[in-house]
Every structure is written in structure tokens, then in C-alpha cells.
SEDRENSE-253459 format. One record per residue (C-alpha): residue in one letter; residue number from 1; x, y, z. Coordinates in nm, 2 decimals. Example, Ala and Ser with C-alpha at 12.3 -4.5 7.8 and 13.67 -1.06 7.14 Angstrom:
{r "a",1,{1.23,-0.45,0.78}}
{r "s",2,{1.37,-0.11,0.71}}
end
This chain:
{r "m",1,{11.02,8.43,13.01}}
{r "k",2,{11.00,8.04,12.99}}
{r "i",3,{10.80,7.90,12.71}}
{r "s",4,{10.59,7.69,12.99}}
{r "e",5,{10.50,8.02,13.15}}
{r "i",6,{10.30,8.07,12.81}}
{r "l",7,{10.22,7.71,12.67}}
{r "t",8,{10.00,7.44,12.92}}
{r "e",9,{9.96,7.10,12.86}}
{r "n",10,{9.63,7.10,12.77}}
{r "h",11,{9.71,7.35,12.46}}
{r "v",12,{9.92,7.10,12.32}}
{r "i",13,{9.74,6.93,11.99}}
{r "p",14,{9.94,6.58,11.92}}
{r "v",15,{9.69,6.51,11.60}}
{r "l",16,{9.58,6.81,11.41}}
{r "s",17,{9.48,6.70,11.09}}
{r "a",18,{9.33,6.98,10.79}}
{r "g",19,{9.38,7.08,10.47}}
{r "d",20,{9.47,7.45,10.47}}
{r "k",21,{9.59,7.69,10.68}}
{r "q",22,{9.26,7.86,10.80}}
{r "t",23,{9.17,7.56,10.95}}
{r "a",24,{9.45,7.50,11.12}}
{r "l",25,{9.43,7.83,11.27}}
{r "s",26,{9.04,7.74,11.31}}
{r "k",27,{9.10,7.46,11.53}}
{r "i",28,{9.42,7.59,11.76}}
{r "v",29,{9.14,7.89,11.85}}
{r "e",30,{8.88,7.62,11.96}}
{r "c",31,{9.18,7.46,12.14}}
{r "i",32,{9.27,7.75,12.32}}
{r "g",33,{8.91,7.91,12.36}}
{r "s",34,{8.89,7.86,12.71}}
{r "e",35,{9.11,8.08,12.78}}
{r "l",36,{9.00,8.38,12.60}}
{r "n",37,{8.73,8.43,12.87}}
{r "g",38,{8.70,8.79,12.96}}
{r "t",39,{8.86,8.97,12.60}}
{r "s",40,{8.64,9.13,12.42}}
{r "q",41,{8.73,8.88,12.10}}
{r "d",42,{8.50,8.57,12.03}}
{r "g",43,{8.65,8.25,11.86}}
{r "e",44,{8.56,8.40,11.50}}
{r "q",45,{8.75,8.74,11.60}}
{r "i",46,{9.04,8.59,11.70}}
{r "l",47,{9.06,8.35,11.43}}
{r "n",48,{8.99,8.65,11.16}}
{r "a",49,{9.27,8.83,11.38}}
{r "l",50,{9.53,8.58,11.32}}
{r "l",51,{9.40,8.56,10.95}}
{r "e",52,{9.50,8.92,10.95}}
{r "r",53,{9.85,8.92,11.03}}
{r "e",54,{9.92,8.63,10.77}}
{r "r",55,{9.78,8.85,10.48}}
{r "l",56,{10.08,9.10,10.58}}
{r "g",57,{10.37,8.77,10.51}}
{r "s",58,{10.32,8.44,10.62}}
{r "t",59,{10.42,8.33,10.97}}
{r "g",60,{10.55,8.01,10.76}}
{r "v",61,{10.88,8.03,10.86}}
{r "g",62,{11.03,7.75,10.72}}
{r "e",63,{11.14,7.42,10.77}}
{r "g",64,{10.80,7.30,10.87}}
{r "v",65,{10.78,7.55,11.10}}
{r "a",66,{10.47,7.82,11.16}}
{r "i",67,{10.51,8.04,11.42}}
{r "p",68,{10.12,8.25,11.36}}
{r "h",69,{10.07,8.50,11.62}}
{r "a",70,{9.83,8.79,11.70}}
{r "k",71,{9.74,9.08,11.94}}
{r "i",72,{9.38,9.04,12.11}}
{r "n",73,{9.18,9.30,12.24}}
{r "g",74,{9.14,9.27,12.63}}
{r "l",75,{9.36,8.95,12.67}}
{r "s",76,{9.50,8.98,13.01}}
{r "e",77,{9.88,8.75,12.95}}
{r "l",78,{9.99,8.56,12.66}}
{r "v",79,{9.86,8.20,12.53}}
{r "a",80,{10.04,7.97,12.37}}
{r "c",81,{9.86,7.65,12.23}}
{r "l",82,{10.17,7.37,11.99}}
{r "a",83,{10.02,7.15,11.73}}
{r "r",84,{10.17,6.86,11.57}}
{r "v",85,{10.04,6.79,11.21}}
{r "p",86,{10.20,6.52,11.12}}
{r "d",87,{10.07,6.50,10.74}}
{r "g",88,{10.17,6.81,10.70}}
{r "v",89,{9.94,7.17,10.60}}
{r "e",90,{10.01,7.38,10.36}}
{r "f",91,{10.15,7.74,10.50}}
{r "d",92,{10.30,7.94,10.23}}
{r "a",93,{10.59,7.91,10.39}}
{r "i",94,{10.94,8.10,10.30}}
{r "d",95,{11.04,7.73,10.16}}
{r "k",96,{10.74,7.66,10.04}}
{r "e",97,{10.71,7.32,10.19}}
{r "p",98,{10.40,7.22,10.38}}
{r "v",99,{10.41,7.31,10.82}}
{r "r",100,{10.44,7.00,11.03}}
{r "l",101,{10.48,7.25,11.38}}
{r "i",102,{10.28,7.52,11.47}}
{r "f",103,{10.32,7.70,11.78}}
{r "a",104,{10.03,8.03,11.78}}
{r "l",105,{10.08,8.31,12.02}}
{r "l",106,{9.82,8.50,12.12}}
{r "v",107,{9.94,8.81,12.28}}
{r "p",108,{9.74,9.10,12.44}}
{r "e",109,{9.75,9.45,12.26}}
{r "n",110,{9.99,9.61,12.47}}
{r "s",111,{10.26,9.38,12.54}}
{r "a",112,{10.52,9.46,12.27}}
{r "g",113,{10.81,9.38,12.46}}
{r "t",114,{10.63,9.09,12.60}}
{r "h",115,{10.54,8.97,12.29}}
{r "l",116,{10.87,8.99,12.10}}
{r "k",117,{11.07,8.82,12.37}}
{r "a",118,{10.81,8.53,12.33}}
{r "l",119,{10.85,8.49,11.96}}
{r "a",120,{11.23,8.51,11.99}}
{r "r",121,{11.24,8.19,12.25}}
{r "i",122,{10.96,8.02,12.09}}
{r "s",123,{11.17,8.08,11.72}}
{r "r",124,{11.47,7.92,11.92}}
{r "l",125,{11.35,7.66,12.04}}
{r "l",126,{11.21,7.54,11.70}}
{r "k",127,{11.53,7.64,11.53}}
{r "n",128,{11.67,7.32,11.68}}
{r "a",129,{11.63,7.05,11.39}}
{r "t",130,{11.69,6.75,11.66}}
{r "f",131,{11.43,6.92,11.88}}
{r "r",132,{11.20,6.96,11.56}}
{r "l",133,{11.23,6.59,11.47}}
{r "r",134,{11.19,6.42,11.82}}
{r "v",135,{10.86,6.63,11.89}}
{r "l",136,{10.73,6.50,11.56}}
{r "e",137,{10.80,6.14,11.70}}
{r "f",138,{10.54,6.18,11.99}}
{r "t",139,{10.23,6.13,11.93}}
{r "e",140,{10.07,6.16,12.29}}
{r "q",141,{10.00,6.58,12.46}}
{r "k",142,{10.24,6.49,12.79}}
{r "q",143,{10.54,6.38,12.59}}
{r "i",144,{10.54,6.65,12.30}}
{r "y",145,{10.49,6.94,12.64}}
{r "s",146,{10.76,6.74,12.87}}
{r "a",147,{10.98,6.74,12.54}}
{r "v",148,{10.88,7.14,12.49}}
{r "v",149,{10.95,7.25,12.90}}
{r "e",150,{11.27,6.99,12.85}}
{r "e",151,{11.42,7.17,12.57}}
{r "d",152,{11.32,7.51,12.72}}
{r "a",153,{11.49,7.48,13.02}}
{r "k",154,{11.83,7.45,12.80}}
{r "y",155,{11.79,7.79,12.74}}
end
């Protein structure tokens, strides 16, 4: 699986400004809302699913990265969103540092294997410190998306 199969350029938020985790996740849900047609859940329910997952343990994996994810009833395929948060946002990350890159993933309820493969792919991509710094320097949606596709092609 390639990240370009689940992330579109329209789902890259070049500058997300949020004072807290819930606001950041709400803005991400707004961005990908058009992809959620056909699900049995509305934006608020999807936000609640992401927040419920956060209550189980923060998806702030450290080094300025969070990978929030949730299973969504009625969703037919994986949907992702990458947000760049230049000022950082408190996300209860394991290293206690603010998060500056949020790569959210919504998955169908019955996609355990695909879900785990996607999370592993995203994690591998964002472990690369040089890549993270490069993405944080970009301010344009197209630049960020192209950088993701280019980096992902290396794996």
C-alpha cells in the first residue's frame, strides 16, 4: 500500500492552527468531511471516535508527530489527512512535546490488516527526521503532498 492510495492533495492542511487536540482533530474532520458521505456517522460522531481512541492512549508518538486514527462504521475505504501545525499543539505526546505534524487515518470497521499496514507505512515515513523537517518548511499544499509521495516512493 502506498500513502498516495489513502491521502489526496485536498487532504493536506498546510497550516492548521489549533489551541488544543480537540480543535485540531475537529479541523481535520472538517477537511475530510466530503469523503465521509455514505457512512452512517456525521462529523461530530467521527470526531468523537477519534477522541475516544485518544482516551485509550495518546496517538502523539513523539518527535512532533501524532497519528490519530479510528474505525468508522460505513466507511468503504481508508481516508487520510496530513496537517502541518507550525506553532505546535499539545497532544499528550509520549515525549510531552507539542505536535507539529498530524497524520490522521480513518478506516472501515472491518479493515484490521489494511489498517495496520497503513499505520506502519505512515509511521515509517514520519520516523525520518530529515523528511519531517522538510515538510515543516513547506507552506503550500502541493509541496507537502509531493514531498509525501516522493518520500513514500522510496519504500
